[in-house]
C-alpha positions as CSV (number, residue, x, y, z in Angstrom):
1,M,0.0,0.0,0.0
2,K,1.5,3.4,-1.0
3,I,0.8,6.1,1.5
4,L,1.3,9.8,1.0
5,V,1.7,11.6,4.3
6,I,1.2,15.3,4.1
7,E,2.5,16.6,7.5
8,D,4.8,19.4,8.4
9,N,5.8,18.1,11.8
10,P,8.8,15.7,11.4
11,A,8.1,14.1,14.8
12,D,4.6,13.1,13.7
13,V,5.8,11.8,10.4
14,E,8.5,9.6,12.2
15,M,5.8,8.3,14.7
16,I,3.6,7.2,11.8
17,R,6.6,5.5,10.1
18,E,7.4,3.6,13.3
19,L,3.8,2.6,14.0
20,L,3.4,1.2,10.5
21,S,6.8,-0.5,10.4
22,D,5.9,-2.4,13.6
23,H,3.0,-4.1,11.7
24,K,4.5,-7.2,10.1
25,E,1.4,-8.4,8.4
26,S,1.1,-5.5,6.0
27,S,3.6,-3.8,3.6
28,F,3.5,0.0,3.4
29,K,5.4,2.3,1.2
30,I,5.5,5.8,2.7
31,V,6.2,9.1,0.8
32,C,6.1,12.4,2.6
33,A,5.4,16.1,1.9
34,D,5.6,18.9,4.4
35,R,3.2,21.1,2.7
36,L,0.5,21.0,0.0
37,S,2.6,22.4,-2.7
38,A,5.3,19.8,-2.1
39,A,2.7,17.0,-2.5
40,K,1.7,18.1,-6.1
41,P,4.5,16.0,-7.7
42,F,3.1,12.9,-6.0
43,F,-0.4,13.7,-7.2
44,A,0.9,14.0,-10.7
45,E,2.9,10.7,-10.5
46,G,-0.2,8.8,-9.3
47,G,-0.3,5.4,-7.8
48,I,-1.2,6.6,-4.3
49,D,-3.5,4.3,-2.4
50,I,-4.3,6.6,0.5
51,I,-3.4,10.0,1.9
52,I,-2.8,10.8,5.6
53,L,-3.4,14.6,5.9
54,D,-2.7,17.2,8.5
55,L,-5.2,20.1,8.2
56,G,-2.7,22.6,9.6
57,L,-0.1,23.1,6.9
58,P,2.2,26.1,6.2
59,D,0.3,26.8,2.9
60,S,-3.2,25.5,3.8
61,Q,-5.4,25.5,6.9
62,G,-8.5,23.8,8.0
63,L,-11.2,22.0,5.9
64,D,-10.1,23.9,2.9
65,T,-7.1,21.7,2.8
66,I,-9.3,18.7,2.1
67,R,-11.0,20.5,-0.7
68,R,-7.7,21.5,-2.3
69,V,-6.4,17.9,-2.0
70,R,-9.6,16.6,-3.7
71,E,-8.9,18.8,-6.7
72,H,-5.7,16.8,-7.4
73,A,-6.7,13.4,-6.0
74,V,-10.4,13.0,-6.6
75,E,-10.8,9.3,-5.7
76,V,-7.9,8.7,-3.3
77,P,-9.1,8.0,0.3
78,I,-8.1,10.5,2.9
79,V,-7.5,10.0,6.6
80,V,-7.2,13.3,8.5
81,L,-5.0,14.0,11.5
82,T,-6.5,16.1,14.3
83,M,-5.2,17.4,17.6
84,L,-6.5,15.9,20.9
85,D,-8.6,18.9,21.8
86,N,-10.0,19.3,18.3
87,E,-11.8,16.1,17.5
88,E,-14.8,18.1,16.1
89,T,-12.6,19.0,13.2
90,G,-12.3,15.3,12.4
91,L,-16.0,14.9,12.3
92,N,-16.4,17.9,10.0
93,A,-13.7,16.4,7.8
94,L,-15.8,13.3,7.4
95,K,-18.6,15.6,6.1
96,E,-16.2,17.0,3.6
97,G,-15.4,13.6,2.2
98,A,-12.6,12.2,4.3
99,Q,-12.9,8.5,5.0
100,D,-11.7,8.6,8.6
101,Y,-9.7,10.7,11.1
102,L,-7.0,9.9,13.7
103,V,-6.3,11.9,16.8
104,K,-2.6,12.7,17.4
105,G,-1.4,11.4,20.8
106,Q,-4.0,8.5,20.7
107,M,-2.6,6.5,17.8
108,N,-1.1,3.0,18.0
109,G,0.0,0.5,15.4
110,P,-3.2,-1.6,15.2
111,L,-5.4,1.5,15.3
112,I,-3.7,3.3,12.4
113,V,-3.5,0.1,10.3
114,R,-7.2,-0.6,10.9
115,S,-8.1,3.0,10.0
116,L,-6.1,2.8,6.8
117,R,-7.7,-0.5,5.7
118,Y,-11.1,0.9,6.6
119,A,-10.5,4.1,4.6
120,V,-9.3,2.1,1.5
121,E,-12.3,-0.2,1.7
122,R,-14.7,2.6,2.2
123,G,-13.1,4.5,-0.7
124,R,-13.4,1.5,-2.9
125,N,-17.1,1.0,-2.0
126,E,-17.8,4.7,-2.6
127,K,-16.1,4.4,-6.0
128,E,-18.2,1.4,-6.9
129,L,-21.4,3.1,-5.7
130,K,-20.6,6.2,-7.7
131,K,-20.0,4.0,-10.8
132,S,-23.3,2.2,-10.3
133,H,-25.1,5.5,-9.7
134,D,-23.6,7.0,-12.9
135,H,-24.6,3.9,-14.8
136,L,-28.2,4.2,-13.6
137,K,-28.3,7.9,-14.5
138,E,-27.1,7.0,-18.0
139,M,-29.8,4.3,-18.3
140,V,-32.5,6.6,-17.1
141,A,-31.3,9.3,-19.5
142,E,-31.4,6.8,-22.4
143,K,-34.9,5.6,-21.5
144,E,-36.2,9.2,-21.2
145,T,-34.7,10.0,-24.6
146,L,-36.3,6.9,-26.1
147,L,-39.7,7.8,-24.5
148,R,-39.5,11.3,-25.8
149,E,-38.8,10.0,-29.3
150,I,-41.8,7.7,-29.0
151,H,-44.0,10.6,-27.9
152,H,-42.6,12.7,-30.7
153,R,-43.5,10.1,-33.3
154,V,-46.9,9.5,-31.9
155,K,-47.5,13.3,-31.9
156,N,-46.5,13.5,-35.6
157,N,-48.7,10.6,-36.6
158,L,-51.7,12.1,-34.7
159,Q,-51.1,15.5,-36.3
160,L,-51.0,13.9,-39.7
161,I,-54.4,12.2,-39.0
162,S,-55.7,15.5,-37.7
163,G,-54.6,17.3,-40.8
164,L,-56.2,14.7,-43.1
165,L,-59.5,15.0,-41.2
166,D,-59.3,18.8,-41.4
167,M,-58.8,18.7,-45.2
168,T,-61.8,16.4,-45.5
169,R,-63.9,18.6,-43.1
170,M,-63.0,21.7,-45.1
171,S,-64.0,20.1,-48.4
172,S,-67.3,18.7,-47.0
173,S,-70.5,20.7,-47.7
174,D,-72.6,18.5,-45.4
175,E,-73.0,20.2,-42.0
176,S,-73.7,17.0,-40.1
177,T,-70.6,15.3,-41.6
178,N,-68.6,18.4,-41.0
179,S,-69.6,18.5,-37.3
180,I,-68.6,14.8,-36.8
181,L,-65.3,15.3,-38.4
182,T,-64.6,18.4,-36.3
183,D,-65.3,16.5,-33.1
184,I,-63.0,13.7,-34.1
185,M,-60.3,16.1,-35.2
186,L,-60.4,18.0,-31.9
187,K,-60.1,14.8,-29.9
188,I,-57.1,13.8,-31.9
189,Q,-55.5,17.2,-31.6
190,T,-56.0,17.0,-27.8
191,M,-54.1,13.7,-27.7
192,A,-51.4,15.1,-29.9
193,Q,-51.0,18.1,-27.6
194,I,-50.4,15.8,-24.7
195,H,-47.7,13.9,-26.5
196,T,-46.1,17.3,-27.5
197,R,-46.0,18.3,-23.9
198,L,-44.4,15.0,-22.9
199,Y,-41.8,15.3,-25.6
200,E,-40.9,18.9,-24.6
201,S,-41.4,18.4,-20.8
202,K,-38.5,19.0,-18.4
203,Q,-40.7,17.3,-15.7
204,F,-41.0,14.1,-17.6
205,G,-44.2,12.2,-16.7
206,K,-46.1,15.3,-15.5
207,I,-48.4,17.6,-17.6
208,N,-49.3,21.2,-16.9
209,I,-53.0,20.8,-17.3
210,T,-53.5,24.6,-17.1
211,D,-51.3,25.2,-20.1
212,Q,-52.9,22.3,-21.9
213,C,-56.3,23.9,-21.4
214,R,-55.0,27.2,-22.9
215,D,-53.9,25.3,-26.0
216,Q,-57.3,23.6,-26.3
217,V,-59.1,26.9,-26.0
218,T,-56.9,28.3,-28.8
219,A,-57.7,25.3,-31.1
220,L,-61.4,25.6,-30.4
221,S,-61.5,29.3,-31.0
222,N,-59.8,28.8,-34.3
223,I,-62.3,26.2,-35.3
224,F,-65.5,28.0,-34.2
225,S,-64.6,31.6,-34.7
226,H,-66.2,31.6,-38.2
227,K,-69.6,30.8,-36.7
228,G,-70.2,34.5,-36.0
229,H,-69.6,34.3,-32.2
230,E,-67.2,36.5,-30.3
231,I,-66.4,34.2,-27.4
232,S,-63.8,35.3,-24.8
233,C,-62.2,32.8,-22.5
234,E,-60.5,33.4,-19.1
235,I,-58.3,30.7,-17.4
236,N,-57.1,31.1,-13.9
237,P,-53.3,31.5,-13.7
238,E,-52.6,28.8,-11.1
239,E,-50.5,25.9,-12.5
240,V,-51.8,22.4,-11.9
241,F,-49.8,19.3,-12.9
242,L,-51.2,15.8,-13.5
243,P,-49.5,12.5,-14.1
244,V,-49.8,11.2,-17.7
245,D,-52.4,8.6,-16.9
246,Q,-54.7,11.3,-15.7
247,A,-53.7,14.2,-17.9
248,L,-55.0,12.6,-21.1
249,P,-58.5,11.7,-19.9
250,C,-58.8,15.1,-18.1
251,A,-57.8,16.8,-21.4
252,L,-60.4,14.8,-23.3
253,V,-63.1,15.8,-20.8
254,L,-62.1,19.5,-21.1
255,N,-62.2,19.2,-24.9
256,E,-65.7,17.8,-24.8
257,I,-67.1,20.4,-22.3
258,L,-65.5,23.3,-24.1
259,S,-66.6,22.0,-27.6
260,N,-70.2,21.8,-26.3
261,A,-69.9,25.3,-24.9
262,Y,-68.6,26.8,-28.2
263,K,-71.2,25.0,-30.2
264,H,-74.3,25.2,-28.1
265,A,-74.0,27.7,-25.2
266,F,-74.3,30.9,-27.2
267,K,-77.0,30.0,-29.8
268,G,-78.8,33.2,-30.9
269,R,-76.0,35.3,-29.3
270,K,-73.1,37.1,-30.9
271,T,-71.0,37.3,-27.7
272,G,-70.2,35.0,-24.8
273,K,-67.8,34.3,-22.1
274,I,-66.2,31.2,-20.7
275,E,-64.3,31.0,-17.4
276,I,-62.1,28.1,-16.5
277,S,-60.5,27.5,-13.1
278,A,-58.3,24.6,-11.9
279,L,-57.1,24.1,-8.3
280,Q,-55.3,21.4,-6.4
281,V,-56.3,21.2,-2.8
282,N,-55.3,18.4,-0.4
283,G,-54.6,16.0,-3.2
284,Q,-57.8,16.7,-5.0
285,I,-58.1,18.4,-8.4
286,R,-61.1,20.8,-8.8
287,I,-61.9,22.1,-12.2
288,A,-64.9,24.4,-13.0
289,I,-66.0,25.5,-16.5
290,C,-68.6,28.3,-16.5
291,D,-70.3,30.1,-19.3
292,N,-72.9,32.9,-19.5
293,G,-74.8,31.3,-22.3
294,V,-78.4,30.0,-22.6
295,G,-78.0,27.4,-20.0
296,L,-79.2,23.8,-19.9
297,P,-82.7,22.6,-20.9
298,D,-85.2,22.6,-18.0
299,N,-85.6,18.9,-18.0
300,F,-81.9,18.1,-18.2
301,E,-80.7,15.3,-15.9
302,I,-77.1,14.1,-16.3
303,G,-77.9,10.5,-15.5
304,R,-80.6,10.3,-18.1
305,S,-79.0,12.2,-20.9
306,N,-78.6,10.3,-24.2
307,S,-76.1,12.8,-25.5
308,L,-72.9,11.1,-26.7
309,G,-70.8,14.0,-25.4
310,I,-72.4,13.9,-21.9
311,T,-72.1,10.2,-21.8
312,L,-68.4,10.4,-22.7
313,I,-67.8,13.1,-20.1
314,R,-69.6,11.1,-17.4
315,T,-67.8,7.8,-18.2
316,I,-64.3,9.3,-18.2
317,V,-64.8,11.3,-15.0
318,Q,-66.4,8.4,-13.0
319,H,-64.4,5.4,-14.4
320,Q,-61.0,6.8,-15.4
321,L,-60.5,9.7,-13.1
322,K,-62.5,8.2,-10.2
323,G,-64.1,11.5,-9.6
324,S,-67.4,13.3,-9.4
325,L,-69.3,15.5,-11.9
326,M,-71.9,18.3,-11.3
327,F,-73.9,20.4,-13.8
328,K,-75.6,23.6,-12.7
329,S,-77.7,25.9,-14.8
330,Q,-78.0,29.5,-13.5
331,N,-77.2,32.5,-15.7
332,G,-75.5,30.0,-18.0
333,T,-73.9,26.7,-17.3
334,K,-71.4,25.6,-14.7
335,I,-69.8,22.2,-14.9
336,S,-67.6,21.1,-11.9
337,I,-65.2,18.2,-11.8
338,E,-63.4,16.8,-8.8
339,F,-61.0,13.9,-8.7
340,P,-58.0,12.7,-6.6
341,V,-54.5,13.0,-8.0
342,I,-53.2,9.4,-8.4
343,P,-49.4,9.0,-8.1
344,A,-47.8,7.9,-11.3
345,G,-47.4,4.1,-11.6
346,T,-50.2,3.2,-9.2
């Protein structure tokens, strides 16, 4: 074992030599430096198994000495020497990355040998742990890159389908066909937007549902603006994040509710207003969509509605989001959704 002793007190150096020479079961090669600058050639030469370091050197003092040594010997284990009345420095040295410390005046042969062996073994374990950690980070990065590429390709395919539907819709003169194609196209656009956010996300696996809602409002406004309505939409500024498994069904529900509002809430009116709020409180997501339109029919009952859109909203909220749904008609329509945030992977 090659040991670099960085110590400016010749008596302490000689004591370390004697203690190690008395140990017949181990072979030690000791090289010495009386200051940090004198140790630099040994750092450059390499081959050092362990460093015994005094923190009070002529050209370096305190814990900064460890940091400076680490700049030259990143992975070499360090055993710090402390004075009898300054054992706290040894404990602080451990926090700075030293493997062990020895108190001057309390050292003996078996103790110093045991400390050196422990330090070397601990250093080896830390090196292996770091290697494993770096390998895992590389694997995670590779998988995230692969997943982003998958989401990118899915997004491109969905946008291609959406574009084809839009071309077909624009060329159709049948209003009923046009309406069906529009509904399908908007659903596909919503799914494509989710995959776009996943591809671009820095918080991989989480979707900002508030931003997603803004994108959906923009898409719907572009589709329905030619109908002669001037519809304004306000979205509360609070950011709400959802795991992917909940973000997509939530976005589809929002798309269906907003589409219905744009298409039906303002019949016979030239202007209208939609307000959207999303909050996260105690693990529950609360979303409210309000409009100042014509309101719901007097005989409307959500449980008995045969509307495909209402059925889709109810099914997704109750069965996929495990939440509740409430419709209220007063000076327009208010639809409230509440569901628990489910941790990703459960």
